[in-house]
Each structure stands twice: as structure tokens, then as C-alpha cells.
N, C-alpha and C positions, 0 to 999 in steps of 0.2 A: 547436477548443479543444485545446490540448496540456496534459495534466495531469502528465506525467512531465517536469517542468521543474526549473529551478534551485531554486525554492521548495520543491518536494518533496524534492530532494536535501538541501537545508539542514535541513529538518525531520528527515530520516533521520540526518544527521550529528549533530544535537543529541540525538536519541533514543539513538544508539549511543555518545555521549560520545567521538566521534572529533574530534581537533583539526582545525579547518578550515584551518590553515596547511599541511596536506598537499595541499590542492587548488589547482588553477589555474583561474581563470575566463577563458574566451576567447570573445569574442563572445556573451555572455549564456548560455554553456553551460559547465558544469563538465566539463573535458576530461581531467584526469589527477590522480593522486595522486603527488606528487613524491617521497615517501620510499619508494615501493615498489621492490623490487629488480628489477622487470620491465624488459626492454630497450625495450619499446614503451609509449607512454602508454595509459592506460585510456580508451577513447573512447566506449563504449556504456553505456547506462543500466543494463542488467542486470549487466554486467561491473563497472561502477563500484560498484553496490550490494554485489556479492559481495566486492569488494576492500575496501570500507568495513567490512563484517562481519569480514573476516579481520584488519583492523587495529584492531578494537574489543575491548572487554573481554567481549564476548558472542559468541564464535565459534559457540556452540551454536544461536544464533538462525537459522542456516542449516539446521539439522536435526541430530539426534543420530546418524542412520544414513544410509547411502548412498541408500536409497529415499526418505527424507524430503528429503534434500538435492536429489535429482533432481526430485522433485515441486515443491519450492520454486523451483528454477531454471525449471521449466516455467511456474509461476505468474508469475514475474517477466517472462517472455517474453509471457505472455498479457496481463498488465497493459500492457506496452508496445505490443503489437500491437492488442489489442481495446479496451482502456479508454482508452488515451492519446488516441485520436482519436474518442471518443464525442461527436461534435459536433452530432448531431441527436437529437431526442427518440426517433426510431425506433431509432437505435443504442443509446441509453441504455436503452431498454426491453428490447432484445435482450440486452444485457450483464447487466442486473439479473435477467432471467429465467434466464439461464444460471447466474449466481452463486447465485440462489435455489435452483435445482435441486441444485447441488453442495453447498450448505450445509444442505440439508434433512436430511441424515443424518450430519453431522460438525460439530464445534465450530469448527475452524479449516480453512484452505485445504488444508494438507498433512497433516491428521489431527487428532491429539489435543493437539498442542502449537503454541503461537503461534510463527510464524517471521517472518523478514524479509519474506516475501511478504504476510503479513497486515498488517504495519506499512506497507508500501508501498501496498497496496490501500487501507488506511484513509486515507492522505493523498491518494491520487488520487481516491477516491470522496467525500471530504468535501464538496466543493462540490455535487456531484450530490445527495447525501443531504440536505444542508441545504435544497435547493430542492424536495424532494418534499413533496406534501401528505400529510396523515394517511392518506387513502384509499390513496395510492400506497405509503406505507410498510407499510400493512396488506397490500397486494397482494404485496409482497416481504418477507413476514414473517421468513424465514430470514436474508436479508441484513440486515434491520433488527435482528434478535436479535444477529447476529454483530457488526454495527457498534456497537450500544449496549453490548455486552459490552466491546469494545475501548476505546471512548471513556471508560470508567470509570477507566482507567489515566491518571492525571494526567501522568505522565512522557511517555506517548504523545501525549496530547491537547495538551500544551504550552499555548499561548495560544489555542488554538481553543475556540470556544464549544461547550457541550454542546448536542447536537441532541435535541429532544424526540421520544420514541417512545411517548408516552402514547397508547394506542389507545382510551382510554375516552371519546372524543369522540362526540357524537351527530352522525351524518351525515344531512343533510337532502337 
């Protein structure tokens, strides 16, 4: 299961209010931003997202300082490497456990401010989170808190359904 796909990029484009006419679709992959002054096309997921941010109205969503920007870039790579191919339940559990530990003492991935890494992770985790039982959501309480917080932003959620995190269910 590949989650860093064209659909994910399209949602990020919509969230950032970037014109989609700047993108080229090639063999079901978005490969480049045509209006960038770069000499080579943007070919990779993380680079593409960073280029979209730079061409958006929200350049601060990459981070306000160099440390946050570096953390954000690292998280984008983590999303691509670790979450993109979470194709087995064992891999999903491992990723959720790692994220739960990281989010246990911070609000967002890169600290105290939402970045493009949070936005990207929200879109890549959406299907996984929607399929978790209430017990599993309770097991990953920090990821659930983070996800529920993000999904309250209707601009971010777009047409996606709200996922219930009501943990007041009786478990039998």
C-alpha cells in the first residue's frame, strides 16, 4: 500500500492553495512543478512537497526557524520511508507505536507549531486511522489526540469524514 501518492499530493495542493496547473502528471505520478526556476524537474515526494510550500501562501508551514525546518524535512522523509509502505498490520503497529512515543510530549511533529509534516502525515495516516478499532485508538492515545486535533480543521480535512475518537465506549 503506497500512501504518498497522487491523491495525497492533490490534497496537499488543495490545502496549500497552490495552482495545480503548475504540476505535470506522468504515469500516475506528479513529477514536476513547471513554473519553478529550477533547472531540473522536482521528482521526489519530499522535495515536491517543499517546492509546493515555497510556491504557496504559507511558506512558514515548513517552519519558522532552521531547526524546525530541518525537523520538518526529516519527518517528511520518515513519512516516505516508514509510513508510505506500512502494508502489514505489524508495520502499522510499529509506526503507530513510534509516533505515539514522539507525540507523548509534544503537540505537533516538529514541536509547538503545525508544519507541512503534520499535514502530510494526516493525509497518509487517514486510511489507517479510519480502520482502527476504538481499543486500538485508545492504545495509541497520543497519535489519536494529535490526529483528532488536526481533523478539526475543515480546510485540512477537506472532503474526508471525521473519524470518531470517542473513547467512552464499553469494551467487552
